[in-house]
C-alpha positions as CSV (number, residue, x, y, z in Angstrom):
1,M,17.2,1.9,2.6
2,F,16.3,5.4,1.3
3,R,13.0,7.0,2.2
4,T,12.0,9.6,-0.5
5,T,13.3,13.2,0.1
6,F,12.2,14.9,-3.1
7,G,9.7,17.6,-4.0
8,F,6.8,16.1,-5.9
9,V,5.3,17.3,-9.2
10,L,1.5,17.1,-9.1
11,W,-1.4,17.7,-11.3
12,Q,-2.7,21.1,-10.5
13,H,0.5,22.9,-11.4
14,N,2.3,23.1,-14.7
15,M,-0.4,21.5,-16.7
16,S,0.3,23.6,-19.8
17,R,4.0,22.6,-19.9
18,I,5.0,20.3,-22.7
19,A,7.5,17.4,-22.4
20,T,10.9,18.1,-24.0
21,T,12.0,14.4,-24.0
22,N,10.5,11.2,-25.1
23,T,9.6,10.2,-21.6
24,T,5.9,10.4,-20.8
25,S,5.0,13.7,-19.1
26,T,2.6,14.4,-16.2
27,S,0.4,16.2,-18.8
28,Q,0.2,12.9,-20.7
29,I,-0.6,11.0,-17.5
30,E,-3.5,13.4,-16.9
31,T,-4.8,12.9,-20.4
32,A,-4.5,9.2,-20.2
33,A,-6.1,9.0,-16.7
34,T,-9.1,11.2,-17.8
35,A,-9.7,9.1,-20.9
36,A,-9.3,5.8,-18.9
37,A,-11.9,7.0,-16.4
38,G,-14.5,6.6,-19.2
39,I,-14.0,2.8,-19.1
40,N,-14.7,2.6,-15.4
41,N,-17.3,-0.1,-14.8
42,C,-19.0,1.0,-11.5
43,G,-21.2,-2.2,-11.6
44,A,-18.2,-4.4,-11.3
45,A,-17.2,-6.1,-8.0
46,A,-15.6,-3.7,-5.6
47,V,-12.5,-5.9,-5.3
48,P,-12.2,-8.1,-8.3
49,L,-9.8,-11.0,-8.6
50,I,-7.4,-10.4,-11.6
51,D,-4.8,-12.8,-12.9
52,I,-2.0,-10.5,-14.0
53,G,0.3,-13.1,-15.3
54,D,4.1,-13.2,-15.1
55,G,4.7,-10.3,-17.5
56,S,5.4,-12.4,-20.6
57,T,2.2,-11.4,-22.4
58,I,1.7,-8.0,-20.8
59,D,2.4,-6.0,-24.0
60,T,-0.5,-7.7,-25.8
61,D,-2.9,-8.4,-22.9
62,F,-4.4,-5.0,-22.8
63,E,-7.7,-6.2,-21.3
64,T,-6.0,-7.3,-18.1
65,S,-4.3,-3.9,-17.7
66,K,-7.6,-2.1,-18.3
67,E,-9.4,-4.4,-15.8
68,L,-6.8,-3.6,-13.1
69,V,-7.1,0.2,-13.8
70,R,-10.9,0.0,-13.7
71,A,-10.7,-1.6,-10.2
72,L,-8.3,1.0,-8.9
73,Q,-10.4,3.8,-10.3
74,N,-13.6,2.2,-8.9
75,S,-12.7,1.2,-5.3
76,G,-8.9,1.6,-5.2
77,F,-8.6,-2.1,-4.5
78,A,-8.0,-5.3,-6.4
79,I,-6.9,-8.9,-5.7
80,V,-4.1,-9.9,-8.0
81,R,-2.7,-13.3,-8.7
82,S,0.6,-14.1,-10.4
83,P,2.8,-17.2,-10.9
84,L,5.6,-14.9,-9.6
85,L,4.3,-15.6,-6.1
86,G,3.6,-19.2,-5.1
87,T,1.1,-20.1,-2.5
88,D,3.7,-22.0,-0.5
89,L,6.0,-19.0,-0.4
90,Q,3.2,-16.8,0.7
91,S,2.1,-19.2,3.4
92,S,5.7,-19.7,4.6
93,A,6.3,-15.9,4.8
94,L,3.0,-15.5,6.8
95,Q,4.0,-18.3,9.2
96,A,7.5,-16.9,9.7
97,S,6.0,-13.4,10.4
98,S,3.5,-14.8,12.8
99,D,6.2,-16.8,14.7
100,F,8.4,-13.8,14.9
101,L,5.7,-11.4,16.1
102,A,4.4,-13.8,18.7
103,N,7.9,-14.5,20.1
104,P,10.1,-11.5,19.3
105,P,13.8,-11.7,20.3
106,K,14.6,-10.5,23.8
107,R,17.4,-8.0,24.2
108,E,19.2,-10.0,26.8
109,S,19.2,-13.2,24.6
110,A,20.0,-11.5,21.3
111,T,23.4,-12.3,19.8
112,N,25.9,-9.5,18.9
113,T,24.9,-9.7,15.2
114,D,21.3,-9.0,16.2
115,I,22.1,-5.8,18.2
116,N,22.0,-2.2,17.0
117,S,24.5,0.3,18.5
118,N,21.7,1.3,21.0
119,G,21.5,-2.2,22.3
120,S,18.1,-3.0,20.8
121,P,17.4,-5.9,18.3
122,I,17.8,-4.9,14.7
123,V,14.1,-5.8,14.0
124,E,12.1,-4.6,17.0
125,V,8.4,-5.5,17.6
126,I,6.4,-2.4,18.5
127,Q,3.1,-2.4,20.3
128,H,0.7,0.0,18.5
129,P,-0.3,2.9,20.7
130,T,-4.1,2.6,20.0
131,D,-4.9,-0.5,18.0
132,P,-4.7,-4.0,19.6
133,K,-1.8,-5.1,17.4
134,S,1.9,-5.3,17.3
135,Y,4.1,-4.8,14.2
136,A,7.7,-4.7,12.9
137,M,9.0,-2.4,10.1
138,M,11.8,-3.5,7.8
139,D,13.5,-2.0,4.7
140,S,16.6,-4.0,4.1
141,Y,17.5,-7.6,3.3
142,Q,19.6,-7.8,6.4
143,E,16.5,-7.1,8.4
144,F,14.4,-9.5,6.3
145,D,16.9,-12.3,6.9
146,D,17.1,-11.4,10.6
147,V,13.4,-12.5,10.8
148,S,13.6,-15.4,8.4
149,P,15.5,-16.1,5.2
150,I,12.1,-16.8,3.6
151,L,11.2,-13.1,3.9
152,G,14.0,-12.2,1.5
153,D,12.6,-14.6,-1.1
154,Y,9.1,-13.2,-0.5
155,V,10.3,-9.6,-1.0
156,R,12.1,-10.4,-4.2
157,S,8.9,-12.0,-5.5
158,L,6.8,-9.0,-4.5
159,Q,9.3,-6.6,-6.1
160,S,8.8,-8.4,-9.4
161,I,5.0,-8.2,-8.9
162,K,5.3,-4.5,-8.0
163,R,7.0,-3.8,-11.3
164,L,4.4,-5.8,-13.1
165,V,1.5,-4.0,-11.4
166,L,3.0,-0.6,-12.2
167,K,3.4,-1.5,-15.8
168,H,-0.2,-2.8,-16.0
169,I,-1.3,0.5,-14.5
170,A,0.6,2.6,-17.1
171,I,-0.8,0.4,-20.0
172,G,-4.3,0.5,-18.5
173,L,-4.2,4.2,-18.4
174,G,-3.2,4.3,-22.0
175,M,0.1,5.9,-21.4
176,E,2.6,6.1,-24.3
177,N,5.5,4.9,-22.1
178,A,4.5,1.6,-20.4
179,E,7.6,1.7,-18.3
180,F,6.9,5.2,-16.9
181,F,6.0,4.1,-13.3
182,T,8.3,1.1,-13.1
183,S,11.3,3.3,-14.1
184,L,10.5,5.6,-11.2
185,H,10.4,2.8,-8.7
186,D,13.4,0.8,-9.8
187,Q,15.5,1.6,-6.8
188,D,13.2,-0.7,-4.8
189,N,12.5,1.9,-2.1
190,D,10.2,-0.6,-0.4
191,T,9.2,-1.2,3.2
192,L,7.8,-4.4,4.8
193,R,5.5,-4.2,7.7
194,L,4.7,-7.4,9.6
195,I,1.5,-7.1,11.6
196,R,-0.1,-9.2,14.3
197,Y,-3.6,-8.4,15.6
198,H,-4.0,-9.8,19.1
199,P,-7.0,-12.0,20.0
200,T,-9.4,-10.3,22.3
201,H,-12.1,-12.9,22.7
202,S,-14.6,-10.1,23.1
203,T,-17.7,-9.1,21.2
204,T,-17.0,-5.5,22.3
205,T,-13.9,-5.3,20.2
206,G,-14.0,-2.4,17.8
207,N,-11.6,-1.8,15.0
208,R,-8.4,-3.9,15.2
209,C,-6.9,-1.4,12.8
210,K,-8.3,2.1,12.5
211,E,-9.6,3.6,9.3
212,H,-6.8,4.9,7.1
213,S,-5.5,5.1,3.6
214,D,-2.0,4.3,2.6
215,Y,0.5,7.0,1.8
216,G,2.9,5.6,-0.9
217,S,2.5,4.4,-4.5
218,I,1.0,1.0,-4.1
219,T,0.6,-1.6,-1.3
220,L,0.7,-5.3,-1.8
221,L,-0.9,-7.2,1.1
222,S,-0.8,-10.8,2.2
223,T,-3.2,-12.0,5.0
224,D,-3.8,-15.3,6.7
225,G,-7.5,-15.3,5.9
226,N,-9.0,-14.2,9.2
227,S,-11.9,-11.9,8.6
228,G,-12.0,-8.2,9.2
229,L,-10.3,-6.3,6.3
230,E,-12.8,-3.8,4.9
231,L,-12.7,-0.9,2.5
232,Y,-15.0,2.2,2.5
233,H,-16.6,2.2,-0.9
234,E,-19.8,4.0,-2.0
235,N,-20.4,5.1,1.6
236,V,-20.4,1.5,2.8
237,W,-17.8,-0.6,4.6
238,K,-17.3,-3.7,2.4
239,P,-15.3,-6.8,3.2
240,V,-12.2,-7.5,1.2
241,P,-12.2,-11.2,0.1
242,H,-9.3,-13.5,0.9
243,V,-7.8,-15.6,-1.9
244,P,-4.9,-17.9,-0.9
245,G,-1.9,-17.3,-3.0
246,A,-3.1,-13.9,-4.1
247,L,-2.3,-10.3,-3.0
248,V,-4.5,-7.4,-2.1
249,V,-3.3,-4.4,-4.0
250,N,-4.4,-0.9,-3.1
251,V,-3.4,2.6,-4.2
252,G,-1.5,5.0,-1.9
253,S,-2.2,8.7,-1.7
254,L,1.0,9.6,-3.7
255,L,-0.1,7.6,-6.7
256,S,-3.6,8.8,-6.3
257,G,-2.4,12.5,-6.4
258,W,0.0,11.6,-9.3
259,T,-3.0,10.5,-11.4
260,N,-5.2,13.5,-10.4
261,D,-7.2,11.2,-8.1
262,S,-8.2,8.9,-11.0
263,L,-6.8,6.0,-9.0
264,K,-8.4,6.0,-5.5
265,A,-6.5,5.9,-2.2
266,T,-9.4,4.3,-0.3
267,L,-10.0,4.3,3.4
268,H,-9.7,0.8,4.8
269,R,-9.6,-0.9,8.3
270,V,-9.6,-4.2,10.1
271,A,-13.0,-4.4,11.7
272,G,-14.1,-6.1,15.0
273,P,-17.6,-7.2,16.1
274,A,-18.3,-3.7,17.6
275,S,-17.1,-1.8,14.5
276,S,-19.7,0.6,13.1
277,N,-21.5,-0.1,9.9
278,S,-19.5,-3.2,9.0
279,G,-20.5,-5.1,5.9
280,T,-18.9,-8.3,7.2
281,P,-21.2,-10.8,8.9
282,N,-20.9,-10.3,12.6
283,E,-20.4,-14.0,13.4
284,L,-17.3,-13.9,11.2
285,L,-15.9,-11.0,13.2
286,V,-16.7,-12.7,16.5
287,Q,-14.8,-15.7,15.3
288,A,-11.9,-13.6,14.1
289,V,-11.2,-11.8,17.4
290,C,-10.8,-15.2,19.0
291,H,-7.6,-15.7,16.9
292,A,-4.5,-13.8,16.2
293,R,-4.5,-12.3,12.7
294,T,-1.3,-12.0,10.7
295,S,-0.7,-9.8,7.6
296,I,2.3,-8.6,5.7
297,A,2.1,-5.2,4.0
298,F,4.6,-4.3,1.3
299,F,4.7,-0.6,0.7
300,A,6.3,0.7,-2.5
301,D,7.5,4.3,-2.7
302,P,9.1,6.1,-5.7
303,N,12.9,6.6,-6.3
304,Q,15.0,9.2,-4.7
305,D,15.4,11.3,-7.9
306,V,11.8,11.3,-9.1
307,S,11.4,15.1,-8.8
308,K,14.5,15.7,-10.9
309,V,13.2,13.2,-13.5
310,L,9.8,14.8,-13.7
311,A,11.3,18.3,-13.8
312,K,13.5,17.3,-16.7
313,T,10.6,15.6,-18.4
314,N,8.4,18.7,-18.1
315,N,11.1,21.3,-18.5
316,I,10.3,22.5,-15.0
317,H,13.0,24.4,-13.1
318,S,11.2,24.8,-9.8
319,V,8.7,22.6,-7.9
320,E,5.7,24.4,-6.6
321,E,4.0,23.6,-3.4
322,D,0.6,21.8,-3.7
323,S,-2.3,21.4,-1.4
324,F,-2.1,17.7,-1.9
325,L,1.1,17.7,0.2
326,Q,-0.6,19.8,2.8
327,G,1.9,22.6,2.3
328,M,4.9,20.4,2.9
329,S,8.0,20.8,0.8
330,S,8.9,17.1,0.2
331,V,7.4,13.6,-0.1
332,A,9.6,12.5,2.9
333,E,8.0,15.2,5.1
334,Y,4.6,14.3,3.8
335,I,5.2,10.5,4.5
336,A,6.5,11.3,8.0
337,W,3.4,13.3,8.7
338,R,1.0,10.8,7.1
339,S,2.5,7.8,8.9
340,G,2.8,9.4,12.3
341,G,6.6,9.8,12.4
342,S,9.6,8.0,11.0
343,G,11.4,4.7,11.5
344,A,10.0,1.6,13.2
345,T,7.9,3.5,15.8
346,R,5.7,5.5,13.4
347,S,2.1,5.0,14.3
348,G,0.2,5.9,11.2
349,V,-2.1,8.4,13.0
350,S,-2.5,11.2,10.6
351,F,-5.1,11.8,7.9
352,T,-5.6,14.2,5.1
353,E,-8.4,16.8,5.6
354,Q,-10.6,14.9,3.1
355,E,-10.1,11.6,5.0
356,S,-10.8,13.3,8.4
357,K,-14.2,14.6,7.0
358,R,-15.1,11.1,5.7
359,I,-14.2,9.5,9.1
360,H,-16.2,12.1,10.9
361,R,-19.3,11.5,8.8
362,N,-19.0,7.8,9.4
363,D,-18.6,8.3,13.2
364,E,-21.8,10.4,13.1
365,D,-23.7,7.4,11.5
366,K,-22.8,5.1,14.4
């Protein structure tokens, strides 16, 4: 499946250009995002639970869209629930992922249909180089089915929810074109990451997943309920609640930059008992490291031709470099840098300058 290779149009450039088509322009997004920031309720829960429906009433249910945008402007996180994802399907997908990661296929026992040209299984389980976890990256239905047929059904469900969330975001921002974001993600350029955090049975266990923000448009996350997921909000590490049948949604750095940082790409981690400044009760973290923890991260990235669409929309004939991309010429290059490489072995080790400063400040508070 395609990983984006386009130059990206961002806020700081071309702000005076006017759209020449009926499609919403980046200038209009900025105006909508700035106006919507005024409805941000900082007193609201850091990670509210929002029932986003199945899309049948989205064109009239403006308050739900505004509530989702408020959450993503406030902390960058929300918990969303939709009848498009059943609790049984989510539980089955988590169980299939846990079983696969705990007992990955061995090269010598894999069948011919499970083998790549290099002799490795199509879906390979990777041990993370620094965190006590293993993971598998997938971006095709052949790979989903290779793990379990249930994952194909799960991904189809999440692709529907992805489109619904993106439409809610556009409506919540007050954009004229409610389909703006969904139309730029309709090639389903999505990646699934199955993650298993190994039990350590030790109170000295620090982060089971290091501090990071995500790098795409949005992430939809399912977890098995074991404690530890935290976000960094208002200079405090706060636990993210678990709601069976619901998804944790958070903003990636591309969508954050796209909206001039109105939507927040927030640092988050999976804490252990020895993690610094944790807002999770320590007894819950001690219990958590006695068990394996399984999660499924669904990463949504934009379409291949987004830069061309935005250029046409804004009558732009060249895409200028922006500091948001760290001087890089394409989103593909940016994603490779932000995620520590490419393919199944990327480690997710890189941070933006702003994130590095925040992590450094947090380390000094230990």
